[in-house]
N, C-alpha and C positions, 0 to 999 in steps of 0.2 A: 114196589116201590111205593110209597104214596107220595105224592107232588104236593108243593109248597111247606110253608113253617107249619109244623105239628106244633100247634098253640098249647095245647095241655101238658104234653111230655115239656115242652120247652118254660112252662109256670110254674112246673113241678122242681125241674132243672134251676131255676134260678131262686125260689125259697131254698134249696137245700146250698146252694151257693153263697146267698146273704145270710144264712145263718153262719156257715163257716168263716166265711170274712167277719161276723162278729165275734165270733170265738177265736181268731186269728188275732184281733186286735188286743180282746181280753185278755188273752192269754199274758202280755205284757206284767198284768199287775197279779198272774197265778205265782204262787211262792215266790214271791219279790224278795231280794237280798237288799241289807242295806248299802252294800256297793257293786251297782249292776254292770259299771265300766270296768269287764272285764271280761276274755273269751272264755274263762269257767262259766260266768254267767250268760251271757252273751251266745256264746256256741257250743255249750256242755248241758246248760239247764241249770247250771250250778253244780252237775255232777249230784244232784238230789233224788233220780227218778227209783221211783219201787219198782216191784215184781211187773205189776198189772200193767204201769203206764211205759215199763220198760218194752214189755210184749208187746204194748199196741204199737209203738212207736218202731222194733224194730220190724214187726208185720209192714206196718205203713212204709216203710222205709224200701224192707226187701218184695213186696209185693207190690207192683206199682200200678199205673196206667197200662203201661206198656205190655206189662204181664197177662191184664185183664184182656186184653186186644190181641196181640202177638202169639201165645202160645196157642190158645185157639184156631189164629188168623194160620197158626203153622201146622196144623191137624186139618183146616179147611182146604189146605194147601197143597199137601203132600201124605196126610195120613199120618200111619202112627207114630215116624221118624221125629214128629213134633212134643211125643210122649217124654223126650230126652231131659225138660224140664223137671218131670216129676222126681224120677230116681236121684239126679243131684239135690234136688233139697233134700232128700233123704239122707244121701251120703254126707251130707254139708254137718249136720249137727252132732253125730260123732266125734268128728271132726274138731269143730270150734269147740267143744265139753276140753279137750287139751289144752287149748291155748288160750282161747280168749279171757277165761279167771286169770291166767300169769301176767297179760297183758295190763288187762285192766288193775292189776296188786300195781304193776313197776310204774304204772301209768298216774295211778294213784299218789305212791310214794314221792316221784318227782314231779309231778304237776305236768307231765304230758299231757296236750292236747290232738296231738296227731301219730299220726305212723312215723313219720319224718325225725319229729321230737324222738321218740325211743330209738330211732335207729342212728340218729346223730349222739344222742347220750350211750348206747350200748357201745356202740365202733368208733368213738370220736373222732366221724369221720363228716363233715360238712358237704363234701363232693357225693356222697352217698346219699346223704338224706335230702338234698336235692334233687336225685336222679328219682328217687321215692316219690315225691314232693310235684314233679313234672311229670310224672307217668300218672300220679292221682288226678291229676287238673285234668290233662289231656283227653284221662280216659274218660272223665265224669262229664265235661263238657257235651258229648254228643247224646249221653242217656239222661239230660237234663231234656237236651233239645227234643228227645221221644216222649217225653212228657206231657211237653207242649203238642207234639203230636195226637198223641191221644185225646188232648181236650179238642184240637182240631177236626179229627175221626168223629166225633160225638155232635158235634155244630154241624159238622156236613150232611150229616144223616138225619138230623131237626130239621134242615132245611134251613140254619141260620145264616144269613151273609149273601145270600144269590147262589147264581150259578158260576161258571167259570168266566161268562164273559162281564162280569160284575166291574165296577170301582174297583180296584184293587183294595184302598184302602175302606169302603164299606164290606167286602167281602173278608178282611181281617180283623174288622174294628169290634168284633165278641174276642176274639182270642187278648187282641190289646187291651182291651178291657181286664179280661182275666188273669194276664201278664200282670197289669199294674197293680192289682186289688194284690199278689201272691206277693210281689216286689214289697210294698210298701208294709203288711204285715209281718213281712220277714223281718225287713229293717227294722220296723219296732220291737219287737217281741222277741225273735232269735227263734231258738231250737223251742222254746216253750211254746210256741204258735204247733208247729207241726204234729206236736205231743199230744197237745189239748184235741185239734182235729180228726188225727188217729183214730179218737173212741169213733167219730162218726162213720168213717170212712172205712173204719171195719166193719163195725156193725151194718152198713148199706151192704157193702160186698156179699156177708153171709147170708143176708135176708134174700137179696137176688140171687143168689148162686141157688139157694135151696129151695128158690120158689120155680125156678129156671129147670134145675134137674127132676122135677117133679109135673111141672104143667107143661111145659114143650112136650115133653114124651106122650104124654095124656091125647094131645092136639095131633102128633104126628104118627100113631096109632103104635106108639111101644118103642122100646129100643131095637128089638129084632127088625122092624121094619128100618129103623135109622140105621144100623150098622148094615143090612142089605142094600138100600139106597147108596149109600158111602162106599162098599164094594163095589160096586155096580160103577160108579160115578169113577174110582180110583184106576178100575180096570180100564177104562178111556183112554188111546191116545194122546200123550200130548204130541201140537203140530210144533211145536218146536224144537221137541227132544226126540221126536219118534219113538219114544218111550212112554210106558204107562203114567197116569198122571203120580200114583200114589200106589198107597197098599195100607188095610187095616192091621196089618200086621207086618212088622220090618223084614225084609227078606235078607238070605245069608250076605248076602254083597255089602250091606250097611250096617251089620254089628258091630265092627271095629270103629265105622264112625258115630254110631248112639254111645257107644261104650265110652270111648275117648274123649267127646262133649261132655258126656255128662261129670265123667272125672272130672276133666279140666274146669268145666264151667264150676263144681263144687270145689275145688283148689281155690280159685278165683275169687268166688262169691264175699266172702269176708276180706278181702285185701281193698275193696272198694272205699273210698276215705268214709264217702255216708255210712256206710256199716259201721266200722270203729266209732263215726262221731255219737251213733245212737249208742254205741256197747258203752261206753266212756263215759255216758251223762248219767248211769245208774248208779245208785250212793252203797254200793259195797259189790263185793267180789261174788259172794252168797247168791245176791240177785242174778248173777250172770249165769251162775250155776244153774238154777233155776228155771231160767229161762230158754236154756237151750236142752233141755227135755219138754216143755209146754210147747215150743216153738214149732216143733213136727204136725202140729195141729192146722197151721196153715199149708201143710204138703195134702192133707187131707182134700182142703177146699179147692189146692190146685188140681188134684186131680179131677175131682168135679166139672171144673171148669174148663179144662182140655177135652170135655167131651162135646161142650158147646159148636166145638168144629164138627163136629159127625153133624149134630143137629143143624147147622146151618146148610149143610149139604144137603138132606134130608128135606129139609123145608124150602129148596130150590133158591137160595138166595144166590142171586150173580150179582158179583159186584169187579170193578177193573183194578180197584184196589185190595187188596186180603185183610188188609187192615181196618176195611170197615164192614165186613164179613159180621163179625158178633152185633157189632151195635145195630147195621140192617137187620138182624135175627129179631134183635129186640123190639127192633120199631112194628116188624110185620107180624112177631107173634103176641104180645104184650098187649093189655088195653092201654091208653095213651099218659092212663095217669102213673101206671106200672113203670112202661117205657121212660117215662122223667125220673122215675127212681133209680133206676137201671144206668140212665144217662149219666145221673147227678155222683153214682157210686164210681164211674168211670172216671168223671172229671176232677172228682176230689181225691180219687185214686193218683192223681197226677199232681195236685197240689201239694200233698204230704211228702211224697217224694222229690220233687223239686226243689221245694224250698230245705231241706234236708242235706240235698247234692251241694244247692248253692252255699251255704254254711260249712261244711267239709271242704269245701274247693277253698273257699273265701278262709278258712281255718289254716290248709296248708300253704297259701300264698303269703299270709300276714306270720304266721312261725317260722318259716322254713324259706323264705325267698326274700321278706319285707325287715323281719326282724335278725336272721343271718346275713345276708349280706348289704341291705341298705340303710337300714338305721338299729345299729345293736344296742344303745341305751331306750331303747323305744318303750313306753311305760306302757302298765296293763290296759289304761285310757285310752291309749293311741294305738295299742294292737285292734282293741275292741271296734275303735270307730274305722282301721282300715279294713278290717273285714267287712263290716257293714257297707261300706263302698265297694268292696271288690263281690262281696255276692249280689248287688246290683247288676255289676258291670258282669260278671257271668251269666246273669239271667238275661240281660239284654245282650249278648252273642248266641245265646242259644234261641231267642227270639230270630234275630237277623238270619240264623241257620237255618229254621225252619221256615220264612217268610221267603226267603231267596234262591234256596236250593231244592232240588230232586227229594220227596220223601224218602226214597230207594238209598240217595247218600247217607243220611242222617240213620238210617238202618246199619247199613255197612260198615259208618266208621263206630257205631256201639258195639257191634261183632269185634272191630279192632282195637275199639277199649279195651274186649275182653282179654283178648289176646297179651294187651300192655300190662293191663294189670297182673296178670299171672305171673309175670318177673319181678315183681316185689317180694313173691312168696320165701324164696331163700332168705333175703334181707330179715323180713317182720320174721316170719316163724320161726327161723333157724335162728335166729340173735336170739327168739325167746328163752331156747332151752339151749343152746351152747354159745360158748366165744370162739370156738375153734375157728370158723372163718376167716381170713383176713378180709379185710374191709377191703382193699383194694383186687382181689379175687373176686365179691361181690358184685362190685363194679363191674371189672370185665365182663362177668357174665349174664348180668345185667344187659349190657350193651350186645354182647353176643345176641341173647333169646328177642332182645327189641330188633334187632337188624332182618336175622333171621324173619321171624313174625310177618314183619312187615312187607318185606319184601314176598314171602310167601304168597300171602292174603291179596298181594299186587297182583303174583301171576293165576288167581284164578280168574274165569272167568266163568258165566251163566248166559244161558239163553237170551236175556235183556242188556247184559254189563261183558265190557273187554276187562275191567277188573275190579279187583275186590266183590269176585260177584258169588264169595261165600267165605266158609271157615273152614276147609274140611280141603287137603290135599293128602295125597301118596305120603306116606311116612319113610325116609330115608332110610335102606335097609333092610326093610319089613315089607315092602310094595303093597301093604293096604291102604286105603283111602282112611285119614284120621284126622283130629282135632289139632289145627296149627299150633293153637296155643302151647297145647301141651306135648308137642313136638319141642318147640322154640323151648318151653320150659325144663325137659331134658338136656336140652343144650347148654342152657344157663348151669344147672349144676352139676355137669359134666366138668365146662369151664371153670366153675367155680371150685369146685372140691383139687382139680388138678394144680391150679394157680395158687391155691391154699399152700397143698403141700410143695413147691418150689419157691414161693416166697417166704416160708417159714425155714426152708433148706438155707436160704439167702441171707433168713436173718433180717426181712424188708421191715420197717418201721411200723408199728402197731399204735392204734389211737388207745387212748386213754379211756377206761370201760368206770365211769361213771356209779354203774348200777352194782349193788352187791345180792348173793343166793335169797339172802331173805327176803331182799325185796320184791320177789316173784311168789309168795307164799303168802303176802299181808294181805289182813281185810281191814277196813276202814275202824278206827278207832282204836285201834290193836297195838297197845304200845312194844308187847314184844314180837317173836316172830309164831305165826301161824303153823305149826310143824303138820300139813297135810301129803308131804309128801314124805317117802324112805329119805334118809340123808343124803345116800349116794344118788339120788336122782336130783334132789335138791342143789345139790353142791354142782352139778353139771350145768347148771343154767350160768354159770361166772367162765 
């Protein structure tokens, strides 16, 4: 580890940071509409983005600084178990191909800005809509915090801010500056800012990974040596557990955990509000369909990125905090100037998704709490203004979280957020294909899934923590260790189905469905019905 501030790397980092800051503010003039004072314009970029802008925006949204840092960090800590992120991002694309175009069409037809807008319109239930909105906000907050953790990890490795004994203000000043810039251009430009910056972010990430996957193995003697050294390191006993540290190939005992975590994560990924915000910003249904076919290119990048964890072990990287492993690998292996490029990729990789997440959370609050329960006659201009203010408050909350709490707490809450957000799947995806589920049954299923998932996660201990020590636990009735979120989801669905039968038998009142079957297959500018599905299938949407 190098001592002091890496001036060259810091200089390169600052150059790219200033570049994207300028782009963030200039984005306010990009595709500017006549009427900027609405959530459609500020929060969805005017619903005007084409295939490539949407692709970069979704990529910038889903592949974050946390991904860049945490996926290889998981490999560094435990071995192949960390590769679960690769199959889950492969599973997710066929899944979203089936429902995202339908969500785009009905949202475009009725002016829905959030998933909760759709749920309220589909089931006629403000209570269910509120549950989905609160879940989305709760799940997003720690995700934003982790983006700031990613920036802080890069700053720590570059030696910026001093040591642990440095005055807290001086130590955290660089992060405060980064936060202030992020907040300012998000407030000014809305979703257009991360959409424009995403081009730079993704280009830098692809360049860094392409160089790293060739350059670092050459310096370390090739992949044979890398895997051999990793295997030796994982075979060593972990003093805290008395078991091997990890494995290059997952053992039979871990297969249920691996599989359920991959499947549960795939189901949850596009339940996050920021994923839907990026989706609804596109200009047509066909743009969404095309994107689901080309987004897997990011999974290729993710597989190569994960290998950096093995390289960090082979390079002898020693860090107390696993989140610093990859930034430290770059610091040790790359020339200073290219280390700066790599750090800029991680830093900008935090700014883009943090901006989108704060916008998504603000839109949920504005449309599904403020407008539905506080000021029902709010004008589009008032909605936009409230969303701008809330986006600032969300980022302030994330910053306070990072500066005042242990970093492992942020990671644990993000894992808990994944369990929570998965419980909105029946209402959102189920509602896109059928009106059969009863609104009260969906709300009860959501509550059961949330309570079980939270309590189960609370009971998981780790060598360093008494509670919230992981996201896997024994599956009731099966006896295998599996992902808590998926178990909670199954309970959610069972309760929803059983109660729907009961409530329908009792003829419990149903809400009014404001959508019609053709709304789910319309494209932009289509005056009629775009018949893309067989009549029987399309009819089932009602």
